[in-house]
TORGU-437203 format. One record per atom (N, C-alpha, C): residue number from 1; residue in one letter; atom name; y, x, z. Coordinates in pm, whole numbers. Atoms other than C-alpha are relative to their C-alpha. Last residue first. Layout:
BEGIN
+-----+----+----+--------+--------+--------+
:   i : aa : at :     c2 :     c1 :     c3 :
+-----+----+----+--------+--------+--------+
: NUM :  A : CA :      Y :      X :      Z :
...
+-----+----+----+--------+--------+--------+
end
This chain:
BEGIN
+-----+----+----+--------+--------+--------+
:   i : aa : at :     c2 :     c1 :     c3 :
+-----+----+----+--------+--------+--------+
: 155 :  S :  N :     54 :    125 :    -53 :
: 155 :  S : CA :  -2014 :  -9066 :   6582 :
: 155 :  S :  C :    -45 :    -91 :   -111 :
: 154 :  G :  N :    146 :      1 :      5 :
: 154 :  G : CA :  -1980 :  -8716 :   6433 :
: 154 :  G :  C :    -63 :   -126 :     54 :
: 153 :  P :  N :     59 :    -55 :    122 :
: 153 :  P : CA :  -1618 :  -8678 :   6535 :
: 153 :  P :  C :   -153 :      1 :     10 :
: 152 :  R :  N :     23 :   -145 :     -5 :
: 152 :  R : CA :  -1532 :  -8902 :   6828 :
: 152 :  R :  C :    -61 :     47 :   -130 :
: 151 :  A :  N :   -105 :    -73 :     72 :
: 151 :  A : CA :  -1394 :  -9246 :   6746 :
: 151 :  A :  C :    -20 :    151 :      1 :
: 150 :  D :  N :     15 :     21 :    145 :
: 150 :  D : CA :  -1714 :  -9434 :   6837 :
: 150 :  D :  C :    100 :     82 :    -80 :
: 149 :  S :  N :    126 :    -64 :     40 :
: 149 :  S : CA :  -1707 :  -9287 :   7188 :
: 149 :  S :  C :    -20 :    -10 :   -151 :
: 148 :  S :  N :    -25 :   -145 :     -2 :
: 148 :  S : CA :  -1340 :  -9378 :   7230 :
: 148 :  S :  C :   -126 :     77 :    -40 :
: 147 :  V :  N :    -87 :    -38 :    111 :
: 147 :  V : CA :  -1413 :  -9734 :   7115 :
: 147 :  V :  C :     24 :    150 :     -3 :
: 146 :  R :  N :     75 :     14 :    125 :
: 146 :  R : CA :  -1710 :  -9778 :   7349 :
: 146 :  R :  C :     83 :     48 :   -119 :
: 145 :  R :  N :    107 :   -100 :     -2 :
: 145 :  R : CA :  -1526 :  -9642 :   7651 :
: 145 :  R :  C :    -76 :     -2 :   -132 :
: 144 :  F :  N :    -58 :   -129 :     39 :
: 144 :  F : CA :  -1221 :  -9847 :   7551 :
: 144 :  F :  C :   -101 :    114 :     10 :
: 143 :  F :  N :    -45 :      5 :    139 :
: 143 :  F : CA :  -1419 : -10173 :   7554 :
: 143 :  F :  C :     51 :    137 :    -43 :
: 142 :  E :  N :    121 :    -11 :     83 :
: 142 :  E : CA :  -1595 : -10082 :   7880 :
: 142 :  E :  C :     37 :     -1 :   -149 :
: 141 :  L :  N :     49 :   -138 :     -8 :
: 141 :  L : CA :  -1258 : -10019 :   8048 :
: 141 :  L :  C :   -123 :     18 :    -90 :
: 140 :  I :  N :    -93 :    -81 :     79 :
: 140 :  I : CA :  -1124 : -10353 :   7924 :
: 140 :  I :  C :    -44 :    145 :      0 :
: 139 :  G :  N :     25 :     28 :    141 :
: 139 :  G : CA :  -1432 : -10533 :   8054 :
: 139 :  G :  C :     90 :     82 :    -92 :
: 138 :  A :  N :    130 :    -60 :     37 :
: 138 :  A : CA :  -1405 : -10366 :   8394 :
: 138 :  A :  C :    -31 :    -21 :   -148 :
: 137 :  E :  N :    -14 :   -144 :     11 :
: 137 :  E : CA :  -1032 : -10445 :   8425 :
: 137 :  E :  C :   -131 :     67 :    -45 :
: 136 :  G :  N :    -18 :    -74 :   -124 :
: 136 :  G : CA :  -1076 : -10811 :   8356 :
: 136 :  G :  C :      3 :    150 :    -25 :
: 135 :  M :  N :     86 :   -119 :      2 :
: 135 :  M : CA :  -1216 : -10957 :   8037 :
: 135 :  M :  C :      6 :     74 :    132 :
: 134 :  S :  N :    132 :     36 :    -52 :
: 134 :  S : CA :  -1063 : -11298 :   8117 :
: 134 :  S :  C :    -97 :    118 :     -1 :
: 133 :  R :  N :    -11 :     55 :   -135 :
: 133 :  R : CA :   -706 : -11173 :   8089 :
: 133 :  R :  C :   -136 :    -35 :     57 :
: 132 :  A :  N :     -4 :   -109 :    -99 :
: 132 :  A : CA :   -794 : -10953 :   7791 :
: 132 :  A :  C :      9 :    -52 :    143 :
: 131 :  D :  N :     23 :     64 :   -130 :
: 131 :  D : CA :   -887 : -11263 :   7588 :
: 131 :  D :  C :     -2 :    104 :    112 :
: 130 :  A :  N :    -89 :    115 :    -11 :
: 130 :  A : CA :   -736 : -11147 :   7259 :
: 130 :  A :  C :    -20 :    -79 :    129 :
: 129 :  L :  N :    -81 :    -14 :   -122 :
: 129 :  L : CA :   -905 : -10810 :   7304 :
: 129 :  L :  C :     90 :   -120 :     26 :
: 128 :  E :  N :     79 :    -55 :   -110 :
: 128 :  E : CA :  -1194 : -10856 :   7058 :
: 128 :  E :  C :     77 :     15 :    131 :
: 127 :  G :  N :    -67 :     37 :   -124 :
: 127 :  G : CA :   -988 : -11082 :   6832 :
: 127 :  G :  C :    -69 :     52 :    125 :
: 126 :  A :  N :     42 :    134 :    -42 :
: 126 :  A : CA :  -1235 : -11058 :   6543 :
: 126 :  A :  C :     62 :    -41 :    133 :
: 125 :  R :  N :     -6 :     91 :    115 :
: 125 :  R : CA :  -1115 : -10762 :   6337 :
: 125 :  R :  C :    -35 :   -144 :     39 :
: 124 :  T :  N :     46 :    131 :    -44 :
: 124 :  T : CA :  -1035 : -10507 :   6604 :
: 124 :  T :  C :     18 :    -95 :   -117 :
: 123 :  A :  N :   -104 :    104 :     -9 :
: 123 :  A : CA :  -1000 : -10181 :   6418 :
: 123 :  A :  C :    -62 :   -127 :     55 :
: 122 :  Y :  N :     41 :    126 :    -64 :
: 122 :  Y : CA :  -1193 :  -9855 :   6432 :
: 122 :  Y :  C :    118 :    -95 :     -6 :
: 121 :  L :  N :    131 :    -26 :    -60 :
: 121 :  L : CA :  -1185 :  -9513 :   6262 :
: 121 :  L :  C :    -57 :   -127 :     62 :
: 120 :  V :  N :     43 :     99 :    -99 :
: 120 :  V : CA :   -898 :  -9596 :   6026 :
: 120 :  V :  C :   -142 :     35 :     45 :
: 119 :  Q :  N :    114 :     79 :     46 :
: 119 :  Q : CA :   -784 :  -9277 :   5851 :
: 119 :  Q :  C :    -43 :    -96 :    111 :
: 118 :  N :  N :    -40 :    137 :     30 :
: 118 :  N : CA :   -436 :  -9144 :   5927 :
: 118 :  N :  C :   -111 :    -83 :    -63 :
: 117 :  A :  N :    -27 :      3 :    144 :
: 117 :  A : CA :   -533 :  -8773 :   5911 :
: 117 :  A :  C :     33 :   -142 :    -48 :
: 116 :  P :  N :   -129 :    -66 :     22 :
: 116 :  P : CA :   -503 :  -8754 :   6293 :
: 116 :  P :  C :     40 :      6 :   -149 :
: 115 :  S :  N :     17 :   -144 :     -6 :
: 115 :  S : CA :   -786 :  -9010 :   6291 :
: 115 :  S :  C :    138 :     63 :    -14 :
: 114 :  L :  N :    -20 :    -81 :    120 :
: 114 :  L : CA :   -674 :  -9362 :   6359 :
: 114 :  L :  C :    -38 :    145 :     26 :
: 113 :  V :  N :     13 :   -142 :    -32 :
: 113 :  V : CA :   -791 :  -9617 :   6615 :
: 113 :  V :  C :      6 :     76 :   -131 :
: 112 :  V :  N :     54 :    -82 :    109 :
: 112 :  V : CA :   -659 :  -9968 :   6559 :
: 112 :  V :  C :    -10 :    141 :     54 :
: 111 :  V :  N :    -14 :   -146 :      3 :
: 111 :  V : CA :   -597 : -10227 :   6827 :
: 111 :  V :  C :    -61 :     59 :   -125 :
: 110 :  A :  N :     96 :    -54 :     96 :
: 110 :  A : CA :   -527 : -10598 :   6861 :
: 110 :  A :  C :     22 :    151 :     -5 :
: 109 :  P :  N :    -20 :   -131 :     59 :
: 109 :  P : CA :   -354 : -10774 :   7147 :
: 109 :  P :  C :   -112 :     37 :    -96 :
: 108 :  I :  N :    -55 :   -125 :    -53 :
: 108 :  I : CA :   -341 : -11023 :   6999 :
: 108 :  I :  C :    -27 :      2 :    150 :
: 107 :  G :  N :    -52 :    -11 :   -135 :
: 107 :  G : CA :   -539 : -11284 :   6813 :
: 107 :  G :  C :     53 :    137 :     34 :
: 106 :  K :  N :    116 :      5 :    -91 :
: 106 :  K : CA :   -760 : -11352 :   6511 :
: 106 :  K :  C :     43 :     19 :    145 :
: 105 :  K :  N :     31 :    141 :    -23 :
: 105 :  K : CA :   -444 : -11434 :   6313 :
: 105 :  K :  C :   -120 :    -17 :     92 :
: 104 :  L :  N :    -66 :     45 :   -122 :
: 104 :  L : CA :   -349 : -11068 :   6361 :
: 104 :  L :  C :    -27 :   -147 :     30 :
: 103 :  P :  N :    -35 :    141 :     19 :
: 103 :  P : CA :   -608 : -10968 :   6099 :
: 103 :  P :  C :     60 :    -58 :    128 :
: 102 :  V :  N :      7 :     78 :   -124 :
: 102 :  V : CA :   -593 : -10587 :   6132 :
: 102 :  V :  C :     42 :   -145 :    -28 :
: 101 :  G :  N :    112 :     94 :      3 :
: 101 :  G : CA :   -679 : -10399 :   5813 :
: 101 :  G :  C :    -17 :    -83 :    125 :
: 100 :  Y :  N :    114 :    -57 :    -73 :
: 100 :  Y : CA :   -460 : -10094 :   5871 :
: 100 :  Y :  C :   -116 :    -98 :     13 :
:  99 :  S :  N :     35 :   -128 :     63 :
:  99 :  S : CA :   -205 : -10185 :   5602 :
:  99 :  S :  C :   -118 :     68 :     69 :
:  98 :  T :  N :     75 :     23 :    123 :
:  98 :  T : CA :   -213 : -10545 :   5725 :
:  98 :  T :  C :    -45 :    132 :    -63 :
:  97 :  A :  N :    133 :     50 :    -38 :
:  97 :  A : CA :   -107 : -10444 :   6076 :
:  97 :  A :  C :    -87 :    -19 :   -124 :
:  96 :  V :  N :     70 :   -113 :    -62 :
:  96 :  V : CA :    180 : -10235 :   5938 :
:  96 :  V :  C :   -142 :    -43 :     37 :
:  95 :  D :  N :     41 :    -90 :    107 :
:  95 :  D : CA :    288 : -10514 :   5702 :
:  95 :  D :  C :    -77 :    120 :     55 :
:  94 :  L :  N :    123 :     56 :     57 :
:  94 :  L : CA :    290 : -10757 :   5994 :
:  94 :  L :  C :    -53 :     89 :   -112 :
:  93 :  N :  N :    102 :   -103 :     23 :
:  93 :  N : CA :    542 : -10531 :   6166 :
:  93 :  N :  C :   -134 :    -54 :    -51 :
:  92 :  R :  N :    -39 :   -141 :      3 :
:  92 :  R : CA :    748 : -10824 :   6289 :
:  92 :  R :  C :   -122 :     87 :    -23 :
:  91 :  D :  N :   -101 :    -17 :    104 :
:  91 :  D : CA :    725 : -11202 :   6231 :
:  91 :  D :  C :     51 :    144 :     -7 :
:  90 :  F :  N :     72 :    -20 :    126 :
:  90 :  F : CA :    410 : -11291 :   6425 :
:  90 :  F :  C :     98 :      6 :   -117 :
:  89 :  R :  N :     70 :    130 :      6 :
:  89 :  R : CA :    630 : -11412 :   6709 :
:  89 :  R :  C :    -74 :     -6 :   -134 :
:  88 :  G :  N :    -91 :    112 :    -21 :
:  88 :  G : CA :    728 : -11052 :   6774 :
:  88 :  G :  C :    -77 :   -131 :     11 :
:  87 :  V :  N :     16 :     93 :    113 :
:  87 :  V : CA :    462 : -10818 :   6634 :
:  87 :  V :  C :     90 :   -122 :     15 :
:  86 :  D :  N :    -41 :    138 :    -25 :
:  86 :  D : CA :    563 : -10527 :   6857 :
:  86 :  D :  C :    -18 :    -85 :   -126 :
:  85 :  I :  N :    -73 :     58 :    114 :
:  85 :  I : CA :    370 : -10205 :   6802 :
:  85 :  I :  C :     25 :   -148 :     26 :
:  84 :  K :  N :     -3 :    145 :    -18 :
:  84 :  K : CA :    255 :  -9990 :   7094 :
:  84 :  K :  C :     91 :    -58 :   -107 :
:  83 :  V :  N :   -121 :     59 :     58 :
:  83 :  V : CA :    167 :  -9635 :   6988 :
:  83 :  V :  C :    -12 :   -150 :     19 :
:  82 :  V :  N :    -18 :    145 :      9 :
:  82 :  V : CA :    -84 :  -9442 :   7200 :
:  82 :  V :  C :    134 :    -36 :    -63 :
:  81 :  R :  N :   -146 :      7 :      3 :
:  81 :  R : CA :   -206 :  -9084 :   7157 :
:  81 :  R :  C :     28 :   -146 :    -32 :
:  80 :  F :  N :    -82 :     54 :    108 :
:  80 :  F : CA :   -571 :  -9106 :   7258 :
:  80 :  F :  C :    147 :     38 :     13 :
:  79 :  E :  N :     68 :     15 :    129 :
:  79 :  E : CA :   -865 :  -8966 :   7459 :
:  79 :  E :  C :     90 :    -37 :   -118 :
:  78 :  R :  N :     77 :   -118 :     42 :
:  78 :  R : CA :   -714 :  -8825 :   7779 :
:  78 :  R :  C :    -44 :     -9 :   -146 :
:  77 :  T :  N :    -90 :   -116 :      0 :
:  77 :  T : CA :   -442 :  -9085 :   7840 :
:  77 :  T :  C :    -70 :    124 :    -55 :
:  76 :  I :  N :    -93 :     18 :    111 :
:  76 :  I : CA :   -677 :  -9367 :   7738 :
:  76 :  I :  C :     94 :    120 :    -11 :
:  75 :  L :  N :     74 :    -13 :    126 :
:  75 :  L : CA :   -956 :  -9246 :   7967 :
:  75 :  L :  C :     96 :     -7 :   -119 :
:  74 :  P :  N :     35 :   -142 :     22 :
:  74 :  P : CA :   -721 :  -9192 :   8262 :
:  74 :  P :  C :    -72 :     23 :   -133 :
:  73 :  A :  N :   -114 :    -90 :     22 :
:  73 :  A : CA :   -563 :  -9539 :   8218 :
:  73 :  A :  C :    -39 :    146 :    -21 :
:  72 :  S :  N :     -1 :    -49 :    138 :
:  72 :  S : CA :   -880 :  -9747 :   8178 :
:  72 :  S :  C :    103 :    110 :    -23 :
:  71 :  S :  N :    108 :    -99 :     12 :
:  71 :  S : CA :   -930 :  -9785 :   8556 :
:  71 :  S :  C :    -10 :     56 :   -142 :
:  70 :  G :  N :    133 :     45 :    -37 :
:  70 :  G : CA :   -595 :  -9958 :   8573 :
:  70 :  G :  C :   -103 :    110 :    -18 :
:  69 :  G :  N :     33 :    -28 :   -139 :
:  69 :  G : CA :   -251 :  -9805 :   8579 :
:  69 :  G :  C :   -137 :    -45 :     44 :
:  68 :  K :  N :    -94 :    -84 :    -74 :
:  68 :  K : CA :   -104 :  -9779 :   8232 :
:  68 :  K :  C :    -51 :     39 :    139 :
:  67 :  M :  N :    -13 :   -129 :     68 :
:  67 :  M : CA :   -382 :  -9907 :   8007 :
:  67 :  M :  C :     88 :     97 :     78 :
:  66 :  A :  N :    128 :    -71 :    -13 :
:  66 :  A : CA :   -474 : -10186 :   8249 :
:  66 :  A :  C :      8 :    139 :    -62 :
:  65 :  L :  N :     13 :    -41 :   -140 :
:  65 :  L : CA :   -109 : -10291 :   8274 :
:  65 :  L :  C :   -129 :     79 :     22 :
:  64 :  D :  N :    -94 :   -110 :    -24 :
:  64 :  D : CA :    -77 : -10292 :   7896 :
:  64 :  D :  C :    -10 :     51 :    143 :
:  63 :  L :  N :     54 :   -121 :     61 :
:  63 :  L : CA :   -393 : -10500 :   7858 :
:  63 :  L :  C :     91 :    119 :     27 :
:  62 :  V :  N :    115 :    -42 :    -82 :
:  62 :  V : CA :   -263 : -10756 :   8107 :
:  62 :  V :  C :    -60 :    128 :    -56 :
:  61 :  K :  N :    -53 :    -54 :   -125 :
:  61 :  K : CA :     72 : -10773 :   7926 :
:  61 :  K :  C :   -112 :     50 :     90 :
:  60 :  C :  N :    -60 :   -130 :     33 :
:  60 :  C : CA :    -95 : -10817 :   7588 :
:  60 :  C :  C :     54 :     67 :    126 :
:  59 :  D :  N :    111 :    -94 :     17 :
:  59 :  D : CA :   -317 : -11095 :   7730 :
:  59 :  D :  C :     52 :    140 :    -33 :
:  58 :  G :  N :     61 :    -32 :   -129 :
:  58 :  G : CA :     -7 : -11274 :   7858 :
:  58 :  G :  C :   -113 :    100 :    -11 :
:  57 :  C :  N :    146 :     18 :     -2 :
:  57 :  C : CA :    171 : -11257 :   7521 :
:  57 :  C :  C :    -59 :     44 :    134 :
:  56 :  W :  N :     26 :    134 :    -50 :
:  56 :  W : CA :    551 : -11306 :   7537 :
:  56 :  W :  C :   -149 :    -23 :     28 :
:  55 :  N :  N :    -43 :     12 :   -140 :
:  55 :  N : CA :    615 : -10931 :   7508 :
:  55 :  N :  C :    -24 :   -138 :     60 :
:  54 :  A :  N :   -133 :     58 :    -15 :
:  54 :  A : CA :    414 : -10901 :   7189 :
:  54 :  A :  C :     30 :    -20 :    148 :
:  53 :  G :  N :    -15 :    106 :    -98 :
:  53 :  G : CA :    108 : -10714 :   7067 :
:  53 :  G :  C :    143 :    -50 :      4 :
:  52 :  F :  N :    -87 :    105 :     52 :
:  52 :  F : CA :    -37 : -10454 :   6832 :
:  52 :  F :  C :      8 :   -112 :    103 :
:  51 :  V :  N :     20 :    124 :    -75 :
:  51 :  V : CA :   -181 : -10146 :   7002 :
:  51 :  V :  C :    104 :   -100 :    -49 :
:  50 :  L :  N :   -107 :     95 :     27 :
:  50 :  L : CA :   -224 :  -9842 :   6777 :
:  50 :  L :  C :    -33 :   -129 :     74 :
:  49 :  L :  N :     31 :    138 :    -32 :
:  49 :  L : CA :   -448 :  -9574 :   6930 :
:  49 :  L :  C :    124 :    -85 :    -26 :
:  48 :  V :  N :   -116 :     82 :    -35 :
:  48 :  V : CA :   -418 :  -9233 :   6767 :
:  48 :  V :  C :    -49 :   -142 :     24 :
:  47 :  P :  N :    -42 :    110 :     86 :
:  47 :  P : CA :   -717 :  -8998 :   6763 :
:  47 :  P :  C :    126 :    -70 :     53 :
:  46 :  V :  N :     43 :    129 :    -53 :
:  46 :  V : CA :   -738 :  -8663 :   6942 :
:  46 :  V :  C :     42 :   -108 :    -98 :
:  45 :  R :  N :    134 :     31 :     51 :
:  45 :  R : CA :   -716 :  -8305 :   6818 :
:  45 :  R :  C :    -61 :   -124 :     67 :
:  44 :  A :  N :     89 :     18 :   -115 :
:  44 :  A : CA :   -414 :  -8225 :   7037 :
:  44 :  A :  C :   -145 :    -26 :    -39 :
:  43 :  D :  N :    -12 :   -116 :    -89 :
:  43 :  D : CA :   -207 :  -8080 :   6751 :
:  43 :  D :  C :   -100 :     -7 :    115 :
:  42 :  A :  N :     56 :   -114 :     74 :
:  42 :  A : CA :   -334 :  -8342 :   6506 :
:  42 :  A :  C :      4 :    125 :     87 :
:  41 :  A :  N :    146 :     11 :     -5 :
:  41 :  A : CA :   -270 :  -8615 :   6762 :
:  41 :  A :  C :    -67 :    116 :    -72 :
:  40 :  Q :  N :     44 :    -41 :   -134 :
:  40 :  Q : CA :     90 :  -8503 :   6807 :
:  40 :  Q :  C :   -152 :     -1 :     11 :
:  39 :  S :  N :    -30 :   -143 :    -11 :
:  39 :  S : CA :    150 :  -8525 :   6431 :
:  39 :  S :  C :    -47 :     54 :    135 :
:  38 :  L :  N :     99 :    -69 :     84 :
:  38 :  L : CA :    -25 :  -8862 :   6412 :
:  38 :  L :  C :     21 :    151 :      7 :
:  37 :  A :  N :    126 :     -3 :    -73 :
:  37 :  A : CA :    186 :  -8985 :   6706 :
:  37 :  A :  C :   -109 :     72 :    -79 :
:  36 :  Q :  N :    -15 :    -94 :   -111 :
:  36 :  Q : CA :    508 :  -8889 :   6528 :
:  36 :  Q :  C :   -131 :     13 :     77 :
:  35 :  R :  N :     -7 :   -136 :     56 :
:  35 :  R : CA :    403 :  -9063 :   6207 :
:  35 :  R :  C :      8 :    105 :    110 :
:  34 :  I :  N :    136 :    -35 :     44 :
:  34 :  I : CA :    300 :  -9373 :   6404 :
:  34 :  I :  C :     -2 :    142 :    -57 :
:  33 :  E :  N :     77 :    -31 :   -121 :
:  33 :  E : CA :    636 :  -9381 :   6583 :
:  33 :  E :  C :   -143 :     39 :    -35 :
:  32 :  A :  N :    -46 :   -130 :    -49 :
:  32 :  A : CA :    817 :  -9358 :   6249 :
:  32 :  A :  C :    -78 :     41 :    124 :
:  31 :  R :  N :     52 :   -104 :     91 :
:  31 :  R : CA :    605 :  -9643 :   6108 :
:  31 :  R :  C :     43 :    140 :     44 :
:  30 :  A :  N :    144 :    -21 :    -16 :
:  30 :  A : CA :    670 :  -9861 :   6411 :
:  30 :  A :  C :    -53 :    112 :    -88 :
:  29 :  D :  N :     42 :    -20 :    139 :
:  29 :  D : CA :   1048 :  -9821 :   6411 :
:  29 :  D :  C :   -148 :     38 :      5 :
:  28 :  A :  N :     64 :   -125 :     44 :
:  28 :  A : CA :   1118 :  -9956 :   6759 :
:  28 :  A :  C :    -31 :     -2 :   -150 :
:  27 :  A :  N :    -89 :    -69 :     94 :
:  27 :  A : CA :   1367 : -10237 :   6824 :
:  27 :  A :  C :    -64 :    126 :    -60 :
:  26 :  E :  N :    -26 :     87 :    115 :
:  26 :  E : CA :   1122 : -10481 :   6987 :
:  26 :  E :  C :     87 :     67 :   -105 :
:  25 :  N :  N :   -139 :    -25 :     38 :
:  25 :  N : CA :    989 : -10214 :   7220 :
:  25 :  N :  C :     28 :    -76 :   -129 :
:  24 :  Y :  N :    -21 :    -30 :    141 :
:  24 :  Y : CA :    663 : -10363 :   7350 :
:  24 :  Y :  C :    149 :     13 :    -31 :
:  23 :  P :  N :     57 :   -129 :     39 :
:  23 :  P : CA :    563 : -10344 :   7717 :
:  23 :  P :  C :     31 :     42 :   -144 :
:  22 :  G :  N :    118 :      7 :     85 :
:  22 :  G : CA :    794 : -10620 :   7834 :
:  22 :  G :  C :    -47 :    137 :    -45 :
:  21 :  E :  N :    -20 :    -79 :    122 :
:  21 :  E : CA :   1026 : -10583 :   8129 :
:  21 :  E :  C :   -128 :     -4 :    -83 :
:  20 :  A :  N :   -137 :    -43 :     18 :
:  20 :  A : CA :   1080 : -10805 :   8433 :
:  20 :  A :  C :     23 :     69 :   -134 :
:  19 :  A :  N :    -89 :    113 :     18 :
:  19 :  A : CA :    755 : -11000 :   8423 :
:  19 :  A :  C :    143 :     44 :    -33 :
:  18 :  V :  N :    -63 :     -4 :    132 :
:  18 :  V : CA :    545 : -10691 :   8362 :
:  18 :  V :  C :     98 :   -115 :    -24 :
:  17 :  A :  N :    -47 :   -133 :     38 :
:  17 :  A : CA :    445 : -10609 :   8717 :
:  17 :  A :  C :     74 :      1 :   -132 :
:  16 :  A :  N :   -121 :    -40 :    -74 :
:  16 :  A : CA :    426 : -10967 :   8839 :
:  16 :  A :  C :     58 :    131 :    -52 :
:  15 :  T :  N :   -108 :     92 :     31 :
:  15 :  T : CA :    182 : -11087 :   8572 :
:  15 :  T :  C :    130 :     43 :     67 :
:  14 :  A :  N :    -37 :    -19 :    140 :
:  14 :  A : CA :    -40 : -10784 :   8597 :
:  14 :  A :  C :    118 :    -88 :    -37 :
:  13 :  A :  N :    -81 :   -122 :      9 :
:  13 :  A : CA :    -40 : -10795 :   8976 :
:  13 :  A :  C :     48 :     22 :   -142 :
:  12 :  L :  N :   -125 :     28 :    -68 :
:  12 :  L : CA :   -161 : -11155 :   8970 :
:  12 :  L :  C :     94 :    120 :     -8 :
:  11 :  L :  N :    -79 :     88 :     86 :
:  11 :  L : CA :   -424 : -11073 :   8710 :
:  11 :  L :  C :    135 :    -33 :     62 :
:  10 :  F :  N :    -40 :    -76 :    119 :
:  10 :  F : CA :   -551 : -10776 :   8911 :
:  10 :  F :  C :     88 :    -85 :    -90 :
:   9 :  A :  N :   -108 :    -90 :    -43 :
:   9 :  A : CA :   -554 : -10978 :   9234 :
:   9 :  A :  C :     53 :     81 :   -118 :
:   8 :  F :  N :   -117 :     82 :    -24 :
:   8 :  F : CA :   -759 : -11250 :   9062 :
:   8 :  F :  C :    120 :     86 :     40 :
:   7 :  A :  N :    -48 :     43 :    131 :
:   7 :  A : CA :  -1003 : -10993 :   8925 :
:   7 :  A :  C :    127 :    -85 :     14 :
:   6 :  A :  N :    -61 :   -117 :     64 :
:   6 :  A : CA :  -1037 : -10833 :   9268 :
:   6 :  A :  C :     59 :    -37 :   -136 :
:   5 :  L :  N :   -128 :    -24 :    -66 :
:   5 :  L : CA :  -1097 : -11173 :   9426 :
:   5 :  L :  C :     73 :    118 :    -62 :
:   4 :  L :  N :    -86 :    111 :     39 :
:   4 :  L : CA :  -1368 : -11251 :   9171 :
:   4 :  L :  C :    139 :     17 :     62 :
:   3 :  S :  N :    -45 :    -29 :    136 :
:   3 :  S : CA :  -1521 : -10907 :   9221 :
:   3 :  S :  C :     92 :   -110 :    -52 :
:   2 :  K :  N :   -100 :   -107 :     -2 :
:   2 :  K : CA :  -1529 : -10963 :   9596 :
:   2 :  K :  C :     52 :     30 :   -139 :
:   1 :  M :  N :   -125 :     55 :    -49 :
:   1 :  M : CA :  -1701 : -11299 :   9550 :
:   1 :  M :  C :    110 :    107 :      2 :
+-----+----+----+--------+--------+--------+
end
């Protein structure tokens, strides 16, 4: 029962926290941001996490809140350089998603993990995060634990 209440509180907070401002910059130059993140990732020797989503998407908002302040936040900050890429109403940056092998028709949010050399280490291909609201904070954390482990050299 406590976990159910915690999940409900998390979802309520997620909705309220992002209602005023969306997590995705609709005017951003996605390719320029990726280039910058790849450069920073090379210096820090960490992979780049691309997060494809949209400001209207409830699951994208929940994922963003979890990445910023949930139990996943320390892991993501430590393990990745993050670039959020706006897909609008599936009319923006589709070429970027396609170039990294992300089938957005399977749902958003979608993620790609890149090596600092711009090689795909992982990509959601089956809508793995498209139900972030029902995954809850624990499910999102477990997802990123698995992805960060798989993205380490020698994995």
